[in-house]
Structures are given as C-alpha cells and as structure tokens.
N, C-alpha and C positions, 0 to 999 in steps of 0.2 A: 197439569202434570204430565210429564213425559211417560208413556206406557212402559218403557224400559226401566225407568225410575220406580214405578209402581211395582213392577215385577220383582225388581231387586229388593225393594223395601219389605214386601210380603214374604219374600224367601228368606231374607234375614230374620224377620220375625219369627218364622216358622222354625229355623234352625235354633234360634235361641230359646224358643218354647219347647222344642223337643229334647234340647240338652238339659233344661230345668226338670222336665217331667221325667227323663231317664234318670236323673240324679235321685229324685224322690222314689222311683221304683226301686233304684239300687239300695237306698237307705231301707226301704221295707224289706227287701230281700236279705239284707245283712241282719237286722233285727230278728227276722223270723229263723234265720239260720241258727241263732243262740238258742232257740227254744226247742229244737229238734222236732220240726212238724212232720205230719203224716206225708210221705211222698207221694201218695195216691190222690191226694186232695187236688181238685182241678185249679184251685187258685195258686197253690204252691208250684204245681207243675207249670202253670202260666208264667209265674214270676221267674223260675228258674230257666225256662226256655227262652226268655227275653234276656235274662242278664248272663246266663252261662257262656254263650259264645264269646262275648266280649271279655269277660273275666278269664276264660280259659286261654285266649289269645295272649292276654298280658301275662298269665301264669306261665305260659311257654316262653315268651320273649323275655321276661323279667322275673325270674323265679325268687321273688322277695318273700321271705318268710323269717319270723322272730319266733323261735320256738314253735308252738302249734298254730300261730296267728299268721293268717295269709294277709299280706298287704297289698295285694293287687288291686282291691277296691279303691285304695287311696290314690294309686295311679291313675285309675279311671276317672275318679272324681276330680283329680287335678287337670286332666285332658278335657273333661266335660265343662269345667270351669273356664279354661282357656278358650274353648270353642264358644261358649255363651258370652264371655267378655270381648272376643274378637267380633262376633256378630252384633253386639251391642255398639261397640265403637264404630263399626262401619256403618250402622244405622244412623249414628250422630253425624258422621262425616259425609254421608251420602248426598244430602242436599248441596253441599258445597261443590261437589264434583259436577252436578248437572246444572249450576248456575251459569 
C-alpha cells in the first residue's frame, strides 16, 4: 500500500469518526439542556465548552428560531452528516484513485 494512500485512508476515517462522536455529544447536550442542569457541574461545563462555540457560530450566521426553539443544532447536524458522508464516500473511492 502506498504511504500516501494509508495516510489519506486514516485521515478520512478520523474525520468520519470525529463527526459521528461530535454528533453524539451534541445529542447529549441537547437532551441535557431540556432538564435545566446545574451549570457548575464539570460534565455540563465540558459539554457546553465543546458544543457552544460551534452552535454560537451558527446562531450568529443563521438566526433560526421557531418560537423559543433554537434550530441551529439541526444545521450543525446537517453539516456533520455531510462531512461524515463525504469522508465515507472518499474512503470508498480512494482505492480507485491509487490503482
């Protein structure tokens, strides 16, 4: 196997895996936000510190709200899905490029 092929393969796997993990973290953050958690809890602070920068970016760029519901997580989920699918598609097509 070509070294460049191996590096690209593992890089695409890492990107797809990171997108999937971030999606799960975002789901946990959304569910926790419904129950009004203790803001001083270290786990809650960690979740918010990881997800708030991305969500705040999309809240500023696309202020999508319906009543009191913030729909910016849906935009982030869509973007993460596209990133994961693109990485997976490139993983499938990568061997054909290097043949």
